[in-house]
VOGU-3710 file (C-alpha; in Angstrom, 3 decimals, decimal comma):
1> mnhtepqrnf> -0,053/117,323/-35,840  1,491/114,013/-36,859  3,944/112,640/-34,291  6,831/110,733/-35,852  9,874/108,858/-34,699  12,689/107,717/-36,966  11,070/105,245/-39,400  7,970/105,040/-37,240  4,853/107,042/-38,062  2,444/107,167/-35,161
11> gdeedirtev> -0,372/108,315/-37,413  -3,510/109,043/-35,422  -2,044/107,731/-32,148  -1,465/111,272/-30,915  -2,030/110,434/-27,280  0,879/107,992/-27,100  3,196/109,347/-24,412  6,809/110,214/-25,209  8,343/107,390/-23,171  6,009/104,856/-24,812
21> rslisslpsd> 6,894/106,209/-28,262  10,518/105,750/-27,402  9,932/102,132/-26,375  7,826/101,424/-29,474  10,608/102,746/-31,694  12,920/100,077/-30,245  10,455/97,180/-30,709  9,861/94,940/-33,739  7,106/96,500/-35,865  4,762/95,504/-38,668
31> tniqgkklcn> 1,450/96,438/-40,260  -1,569/94,142/-40,289  -3,901/93,499/-43,217  -6,064/96,465/-42,221  -3,056/98,740/-42,497  -2,888/99,233/-38,720  0,528/99,520/-37,120  1,583/96,881/-34,606  4,599/96,359/-32,401  5,783/93,261/-30,580
41> yqgcwyyykn> 6,122/93,408/-26,794  6,990/90,345/-24,702  6,315/88,134/-27,727  2,823/89,503/-28,468  1,646/91,961/-31,147  -0,301/95,057/-30,050  -1,764/98,211/-31,533  0,202/101,138/-30,118  -2,585/102,458/-27,886  -3,250/98,991/-26,462
51> lqavldyqkh> 0,440/98,553/-25,704  0,474/101,827/-23,776  -2,464/100,494/-21,740  -0,666/97,166/-21,152  2,390/99,024/-19,854  0,203/101,145/-17,540  -1,530/98,004/-16,274  1,818/96,335/-15,551  3,069/99,411/-13,716  0,003/100,427/-11,726
61> fkpldsdiiv> -2,395/97,496/-11,238  -2,745/96,399/-7,602  -4,462/93,016/-7,382  -6,825/91,977/-4,635  -6,692/88,357/-3,506  -10,310/87,862/-4,589  -9,892/89,234/-8,142  -11,039/87,099/-11,073  -9,609/87,682/-14,548  -11,340/86,210/-17,592
71> tsypksgttw> -8,968/85,750/-20,518  -8,997/84,659/-24,150  -7,616/85,254/-27,601  -10,103/87,507/-29,460  -13,216/85,757/-30,836  -12,690/82,594/-28,780  -15,784/82,736/-26,551  -14,944/85,835/-24,504  -18,524/87,128/-24,224  -19,857/83,699/-23,236
81> lkaltvallh> -17,233/83,134/-20,531  -17,838/86,605/-19,078  -21,576/85,926/-18,904  -21,077/82,542/-17,227  -18,716/84,038/-14,654  -21,166/86,826/-13,797  -24,096/84,397/-13,656  -22,258/82,001/-11,336  -21,219/84,747/-8,937  -24,624/86,483/-8,952
91> rsedglqshp> -26,993/83,549/-8,905  -30,120/83,881/-6,837  -33,537/82,347/-6,364  -35,306/84,966/-8,470  -33,479/83,941/-11,634  -33,605/86,790/-14,154  -35,330/89,288/-11,888  -32,877/92,183/-11,407  -30,009/90,029/-12,740  -26,904/92,081/-13,732
101> ltsdsphglv> -26,969/90,471/-17,215  -30,343/92,110/-17,944  -29,049/95,630/-17,281  -25,562/95,553/-18,827  -23,662/93,526/-21,412  -21,064/90,934/-20,344  -18,387/93,375/-21,565  -19,757/96,160/-19,371  -19,904/93,862/-16,347  -16,411/92,423/-16,903
111> pflemdlyhk> -14,325/95,301/-18,313  -11,163/94,785/-20,337  -8,004/95,870/-18,544  -6,046/97,059/-21,580  -8,839/97,835/-24,067  -11,098/99,672/-21,640  -9,895/100,608/-18,140  -6,215/101,376/-18,829  -7,019/102,495/-22,364  -9,026/105,394/-20,937
121> sstpdltkls> -6,636/106,255/-18,108  -3,103/105,333/-17,052  -4,412/105,062/-13,484  -8,138/104,205/-13,589  -10,133/104,415/-10,373  -10,862/100,748/-9,722  -12,675/101,543/-6,461  -15,694/102,341/-8,668  -16,056/98,664/-9,502  -19,026/97,632/-7,439
131> ssprlfsthm> -18,802/93,860/-7,670  -16,988/91,723/-5,173  -15,018/89,836/-6,258  -13,779/92,340/-8,837  -14,076/90,971/-12,376  -11,692/91,910/-15,182  -10,929/90,584/-18,623  -7,980/90,713/-21,008  -6,530/89,389/-24,242  -2,942/89,634/-22,925
141> plhtlreplk> -0,871/86,410/-22,833  -0,345/84,955/-19,364  3,274/86,060/-18,769  2,338/89,686/-19,535  -0,844/89,567/-17,463  0,951/88,080/-14,461  3,699/90,668/-14,198  1,921/92,870/-11,601  0,130/89,943/-9,958  3,303/88,637/-8,278
151> dspckivyvc> 2,169/86,055/-5,716  -1,486/87,072/-5,801  -3,896/84,148/-5,383  -6,398/85,738/-7,807  -8,111/83,388/-10,251  -7,483/83,382/-14,011  -9,886/81,615/-16,403  -8,913/81,114/-20,049  -11,127/79,918/-22,886  -9,671/78,652/-26,160
161> rnvkdvlvsl> -11,428/77,730/-29,391  -10,677/75,869/-32,614  -8,435/78,288/-34,514  -10,329/77,838/-37,781  -13,570/78,990/-36,106  -11,688/81,885/-34,462  -10,477/83,132/-37,850  -13,935/82,912/-39,431  -15,472/84,707/-36,428  -12,785/87,405/-36,625
171> whfrskigkk> -13,527/87,865/-40,336  -17,252/88,418/-39,700  -16,589/90,640/-36,664  -14,184/92,935/-38,499  -16,588/93,176/-41,432  -19,426/94,225/-39,103  -17,214/96,745/-37,309  -16,313/98,205/-40,703  -20,004/98,109/-41,727  -19,273/96,143/-44,878
181> eaersglesi> -19,934/92,746/-46,427  -17,739/89,851/-45,311  -15,735/89,610/-48,519  -13,723/86,532/-49,387  -10,548/88,584/-49,764  -10,879/89,645/-46,123  -10,885/86,036/-44,943  -7,874/85,218/-47,106  -5,996/88,183/-45,640  -6,845/87,157/-42,064
191> iesfckgvdn> -5,522/83,652/-42,747  -2,378/85,142/-44,278  -1,829/87,249/-41,134  -2,446/84,190/-38,957  0,185/82,186/-40,852  2,711/84,999/-40,376  1,771/85,255/-36,694  1,416/89,025/-37,055  -1,967/90,293/-35,909  -3,446/91,944/-32,855
201> ygpiwdhvls> -2,589/89,718/-29,826  -0,921/87,110/-32,048  0,659/84,725/-32,650  -2,372/82,752/-31,529  -0,343/79,589/-30,838  1,922/81,378/-28,349  -1,136/82,943/-26,717  -2,903/79,606/-26,194  0,272/77,848/-25,057  1,010/80,504/-22,411
211> ywkgsledpk> -2,273/79,664/-20,649  -2,100/75,927/-21,340  1,314/75,704/-19,666  0,168/78,028/-16,879  -2,821/75,796/-16,149  -0,580/72,723/-15,913  1,930/74,465/-13,639  -0,619/76,228/-11,417  -4,071/74,577/-11,765  -5,285/76,182/-8,540
221> hvlfmryedl> -5,058/79,668/-10,045  -5,278/79,133/-13,824  -8,207/77,262/-15,398  -7,999/76,299/-19,080  -11,374/75,783/-20,759  -12,348/74,848/-24,306  -15,187/76,447/-26,211  -16,061/73,094/-27,760  -16,347/71,428/-24,336  -18,702/74,196/-23,165
231> keepyaqvmr> -20,910/73,517/-26,180  -20,775/69,727/-25,878  -21,106/69,321/-22,114  -22,334/72,602/-20,631  -23,489/71,005/-17,365  -20,070/69,509/-16,520  -18,182/72,622/-17,609  -20,386/75,037/-15,646  -19,925/72,826/-12,568  -16,156/72,849/-13,173
241> laefldcpft> -16,059/76,637/-13,508  -18,114/77,108/-10,328  -15,729/74,851/-8,377  -12,707/76,780/-9,646  -14,276/80,135/-8,734  -14,936/78,871/-5,191  -18,705/79,116/-5,611  -19,671/75,455/-6,090  -23,315/74,444/-6,445  -25,046/73,105/-3,355
251> eqeirtgsve> -26,926/69,815/-3,468  -30,191/71,748/-3,358  -29,146/73,973/-6,281  -28,291/70,879/-8,298  -31,663/69,303/-7,453  -33,603/72,451/-8,388  -31,895/72,823/-11,754  -29,681/75,825/-10,993  -26,876/74,541/-13,229  -29,217/74,211/-16,212
261> kisdlcslss> -30,763/77,641/-15,531  -27,355/79,299/-15,664  -26,423/77,428/-18,849  -29,707/78,529/-20,425  -29,375/82,144/-19,256  -25,889/82,377/-20,768  -26,701/80,623/-24,037  -26,186/82,661/-27,193  -29,899/82,664/-28,003  -30,813/83,898/-24,514
271> lsnldinktg> -28,116/86,585/-24,296  -28,686/87,873/-27,825  -32,420/88,269/-27,117  -31,946/90,434/-24,029  -32,900/94,060/-24,742  -29,548/95,357/-23,485  -27,709/93,248/-26,067  -30,087/94,157/-28,887  -29,878/97,915/-28,438  -26,916/98,800/-26,199
281> iswnnvdhsi> -23,543/100,290/-27,139  -20,306/98,926/-25,646  -17,319/100,721/-24,126  -15,720/101,242/-27,580  -18,896/102,503/-29,291  -19,633/99,117/-30,854  -23,207/97,790/-30,860  -23,626/95,018/-28,289  -25,400/92,950/-30,947  -22,151/92,628/-32,955
291> ffrkgevddw> -20,724/90,368/-30,242  -23,400/87,731/-30,940  -23,313/85,799/-34,201  -23,686/82,015/-34,660  -21,456/80,658/-31,914  -21,417/77,284/-33,639  -18,682/74,660/-33,535  -17,127/73,872/-36,948  -18,755/76,819/-38,724  -15,394/77,096/-40,506
301> knhltteman> -16,491/74,210/-42,737  -18,940/76,601/-44,405  -16,188/79,076/-45,308  -12,694/77,583/-45,541  -11,382/75,556/-48,462  -9,725/72,200/-47,755  -6,403/73,791/-48,624  -6,910/76,634/-46,126  -7,981/74,227/-43,361  -5,046/71,884/-43,969
311> kidmimdekf> -2,564/74,768/-43,897  -3,925/76,050/-40,573  -3,970/72,540/-39,057  -0,409/71,912/-40,163  0,845/75,108/-38,521  -1,015/74,456/-35,254  0,125/70,819/-35,099  3,721/71,939/-35,531  3,471/74,721/-32,926  1,757/72,519/-30,328
321> qgsglkm> 4,048/69,559/-30,825  5,236/68,143/-27,494  2,903/70,395/-25,440  0,240/67,735/-24,877  -2,360/70,159/-26,236  -4,610/69,190/-29,134  -6,894/71,701/-30,829
//
């Protein structure tokens, strides 16, 4: 049966509840380049099922003071930041022996709130989460994420990445998900969607700015990290992340190379060579291996024309004007 609302076809989203359908019918709507329906809630575009999960999260999530939430715009270094967070909180003398990262993927260890936990259930049983502190992740913008957090002192870590590399990574990722070649037309369509600001979790500039401003206003609880800084100065950035998460390195750990060991463990080459990431399947039936590609800075130069790059830069410069943020 195909559920419909006036001028809104819910297609295969048959498990969208009536009250959510009603809300969706009142929201701005559009269709992305893949033909998937999106609606705009609190300034951010979502697939219908993800929006239902966001609403359930906002209504039901009860934060603990010790919670840590890892956040990003899609394809901005999410997997890497999750791995670093797990490695910092679970570091031990025996290195890789019985390390959580050898038995589950970063996405299994740090589940998505709206794409996993609340996607599967409106009231997931979070007592099953074994780790302390509890680790979550999300692609929601900060104002939406913070709604149920109220005055919670939980920590939020955001990673951003050069938008041109994000778009190229998204192009390859969607091609792999669809089990097809990364065709040029797909990249052009992704850039077109970016320019319009209409794509899943977009517009990207609003997303990044929500966390940038949040980190300036509340640096104790919101950490803003850059993918490029992690690549260029991993030692300093891992130290910075550990300090923020209240698990700083001891003098002895620094002397014995613990910082370097964690950087090495969480490198793309190391993670992608772990058996769990070569063969495992993630929460949404996607091969773990798909989450690991090149991870290089400025890979966009191999794919974008000068005209494409200039257009993207011009938009981002305009959107970030006066914010103090440079990408």
